[in-house]
Wavefront OBJ file of the C-alpha trace (Angstrom):
o trace
v -44.708 -148.443 166.504
v -45.917 -147.944 170.091
v -45.046 -144.634 171.797
v -45.827 -143.822 175.417
v -47.846 -140.803 176.346
v -45.896 -138.936 179.029
v -46.839 -136.252 181.540
v -45.596 -132.735 180.716
v -46.756 -130.331 183.501
v -50.547 -130.313 183.449
v -50.655 -131.810 179.931
v -49.419 -134.958 178.253
v -47.262 -135.464 175.209
v -45.268 -137.945 173.219
v -41.473 -138.178 172.828
v -40.089 -138.666 169.347
v -36.638 -140.224 168.807
v -33.779 -138.319 167.171
v -33.963 -140.782 164.220
v -37.589 -139.936 163.593
v -36.969 -136.142 163.938
v -34.129 -136.318 161.398
v -35.827 -138.671 158.957
v -38.951 -136.455 158.734
v -37.136 -133.135 159.096
v -38.970 -132.141 162.225
v -37.378 -129.112 163.951
v -39.545 -126.752 166.020
v -43.142 -127.213 164.898
v -45.348 -129.911 163.408
v -48.809 -129.700 161.865
v -51.436 -131.861 163.535
v -54.038 -133.150 161.048
v -57.137 -134.785 162.512
v -58.973 -137.245 160.306
v -61.503 -139.951 160.921
v -59.921 -141.991 163.662
v -56.404 -140.754 162.960
v -54.017 -138.059 164.128
v -51.277 -137.245 161.647
v -48.167 -135.288 162.507
v -46.617 -133.530 159.544
v -43.384 -131.561 159.480
v -44.112 -127.843 159.445
v -41.893 -126.203 156.902
v -41.655 -122.589 155.905
v -40.563 -122.825 152.265
v -39.650 -119.168 151.894
v -38.005 -118.621 155.224
v -34.691 -116.797 154.808
v -35.580 -115.418 151.386
v -35.600 -111.863 152.623
v -32.034 -112.155 153.926
v -30.903 -113.865 150.776
v -32.373 -111.137 148.570
v -30.767 -108.440 150.687
v -27.354 -110.190 150.369
v -27.879 -110.414 146.593
v -28.613 -106.648 146.435
v -25.614 -105.819 148.557
v -23.363 -107.900 146.198
v -24.985 -106.452 143.067
v -26.261 -109.928 142.078
v -29.912 -108.818 141.762
v -29.850 -108.122 138.004
v -32.648 -109.026 135.640
v -31.906 -112.057 133.513
v -34.732 -111.314 131.113
v -35.866 -107.765 130.134
v -39.076 -106.468 131.738
v -40.444 -105.336 128.343
v -39.665 -107.083 125.071
v -38.920 -105.067 121.966
v -41.918 -106.503 120.029
v -44.425 -106.157 122.960
v -47.470 -104.037 122.229
v -48.320 -102.181 125.367
v -51.153 -100.208 123.624
v -53.230 -103.362 123.744
v -53.455 -103.009 127.542
v -54.582 -99.321 127.728
l 1 2 3 4 5 6 7 8 9 10 11 12 13 14 15 16 17 18 19 20 21 22 23 24 25 26 27 28 29 30 31 32 33 34 35 36 37 38 39 40 41 42 43 44 45 46 47 48 49 50 51 52 53 54 55 56 57 58 59 60 61 62 63 64 65 66 67 68 69 70 71 72 73 74 75 76 77 78 79 80 81
């Protein structure tokens, strides 16, 4: 696929189609990887974005209960002291 390099102010850039942006889940940022003779654009994702708000909502609803006990009945804590 050929893409034109276009002027953007004092710099230059490329324009990606909506189809490419959607297919590769590109939103605000991409990671530029430089390898021997290649430039690779990779979608920049933040896998844990929004977790803080989700945990706060869980706490507010009372949904943040342990599913497994912290300490098991047969656990020997003396071993660690």
